[in-house]
C-alpha positions in Angstrom: -42.8 -0.6 18.3 -45.8 -2.8 17.4 -49.5 -1.9 17.7 -52.2 -4.5 17.8 -55.8 -4.2 16.8 -57.5 -6.9 18.8 -61.0 -8.1 18.2 -63.0 -10.6 20.2 -65.2 -12.5 17.8 -66.3 -15.5 19.8 -65.3 -17.6 22.9 -65.3 -16.8 26.6 -62.2 -14.6 26.6 -63.4 -12.9 29.9 -61.6 -15.8 31.6 -58.3 -14.3 30.5 -57.9 -11.0 32.3 -56.9 -8.1 30.1 -56.1 -10.2 27.0 -55.6 -7.2 24.9 -52.9 -5.7 27.1 -51.2 -9.1 27.4 -51.3 -9.6 23.7 -49.7 -6.2 23.2 -46.8 -7.0 25.6 -46.2 -10.4 24.1 -46.2 -9.0 20.6 -43.7 -6.3 21.6 -41.5 -9.0 23.2 -41.5 -11.0 20.0 -40.5 -7.9 18.0 -37.8 -7.0 20.4 -35.9 -10.3 20.0 -35.8 -10.0 16.2 -33.8 -8.0 13.8 -37.1 -6.2 12.9 -37.2 -4.4 16.2 -36.4 -1.0 14.6 -39.5 0.6 13.1 -43.2 0.8 13.6 -45.4 -2.2 13.0 -49.0 -3.1 13.3 -51.0 -6.3 13.3 -54.5 -7.6 13.8 -55.4 -10.2 16.4 -58.7 -12.0 16.3 -59.7 -13.9 19.5 -62.3 -16.5 18.5 -63.4 -20.1 19.1 -62.6 -23.5 17.7 -65.4 -23.4 15.2 -64.2 -20.3 13.5 -60.5 -21.3 13.6 -61.5 -24.6 12.1 -63.2 -22.8 9.3 -60.1 -20.6 8.7 -57.8 -23.6 8.9 -60.0 -25.5 6.4 -60.2 -22.6 4.0 -56.6 -21.4 4.1 -54.6 -24.5 4.9 -56.8 -27.4 3.8 -56.8 -28.8 7.3 -60.3 -29.5 8.6 -59.7 -29.2 12.3 -59.3 -26.5 14.9 -55.8 -25.3 15.9 -54.4 -23.0 18.6 -53.1 -20.1 16.5 -53.1 -19.2 12.8 -51.0 -16.4 11.3 -51.5 -14.7 8.0 -48.5 -12.6 7.0 -49.2 -9.5 4.9 -47.0 -8.8 1.9 -44.6 -5.9 2.5 -45.7 -2.9 0.6 -42.8 -0.4 0.2 -43.5 3.2 -0.2 -46.6 3.4 2.1 -46.4 5.8 5.0 -47.0 4.8 8.6 -46.5 1.6 10.4 -45.8 -1.6 8.4 -48.8 -4.0 8.6 -47.4 -7.4 9.4 -50.6 -9.3 9.0 -53.3 -11.1 11.0 -53.3 -13.6 13.9 -56.2 -15.7 15.0 -56.4 -17.6 18.4 -59.0 -20.3 19.3 -60.2 -20.1 22.9 -61.2 -23.7 23.5 -58.0 -25.0 22.2 -56.0 -22.5 24.2 -57.8 -23.6 27.4 -57.5 -27.3 26.7 -53.8 -27.1 25.9 -53.0 -25.0 29.0 -54.8 -27.5 31.2 -53.2 -30.6 29.5 -49.8 -29.1 29.7 -50.2 -27.6 33.2 -49.5 -24.1 31.9 -51.0 -20.9 33.2 -53.7 -19.7 30.7 -52.1 -16.2 30.4 -48.6 -17.8 29.8 -49.9 -20.1 27.1 -51.8 -17.1 25.5 -48.6 -15.0 25.5 -46.6 -17.8 24.0 -49.2 -18.2 21.1 -49.1 -14.4 20.4 -45.2 -14.5 20.4 -45.4 -17.5 18.0 -47.9 -15.8 15.8 -45.9 -12.5 15.6 -42.8 -14.5 14.7 -44.7 -16.2 11.9 -45.7 -12.7 10.6 -42.1 -11.8 10.6 -41.2 -14.7 8.4 -40.0 -17.3 10.9 -41.2 -20.9 10.6 -40.8 -24.3 12.1 -41.3 -26.7 9.2 -37.7 -27.9 9.2 -35.7 -28.7 12.3 -33.1 -25.9 11.9 -35.8 -23.2 11.4 -37.7 -24.6 14.3 -34.7 -24.3 16.6 -34.2 -20.7 15.7 -37.9 -19.9 16.1 -38.2 -21.7 19.4 -35.1 -20.0 20.7 -36.6 -16.6 19.9 -39.9 -17.6 21.6 -38.0 -18.7 24.7 -36.1 -15.3 24.7 -39.2 -13.3 24.2 -41.2 -15.1 26.9 -38.3 -14.7 29.4 -38.6 -11.0 29.0 -42.2 -11.4 30.3 -41.2 -13.6 33.2 -42.6 -16.8 31.5 -40.7 -20.0 31.7 -39.5 -22.0 28.7 -42.6 -23.6 27.3 -40.5 -26.3 25.6 -38.5 -27.4 28.7 -41.0 -30.1 29.7 -41.4 -31.3 26.1 -37.6 -32.2 25.9 -37.7 -34.7 28.7 
């Protein structure tokens, strides 16, 4: 089980109906398709805008541009009671909307995909090399299917 602490910092997130509940479902779906599915976990999600994401991206990744999602895994701290804190995820509203329009994806589906993607990063998955990318994308597709969301990479392969 995963519990999210979701904060809306900036951006017009009201356009995405019940973002907090959708984020929770997407995070749970991501957890369910991994070996980490046993245990209690928590993570923070910050819903913000391109300006704040760009600042985070510049500060933590030396990339001075906005991006759709950033993940900041927390170090595992054995011996602490309660749920394991996985880390923090930040999503940029304007980038989310722009990408969903450019790729003809439902806003809610793209949002869920980015939450799944972010949670998988918190669990240690990555996509820097092709073999790891294939594993991560496979898990994303599996998790999204449990939410009734089509493979987001299907159209990219053509």
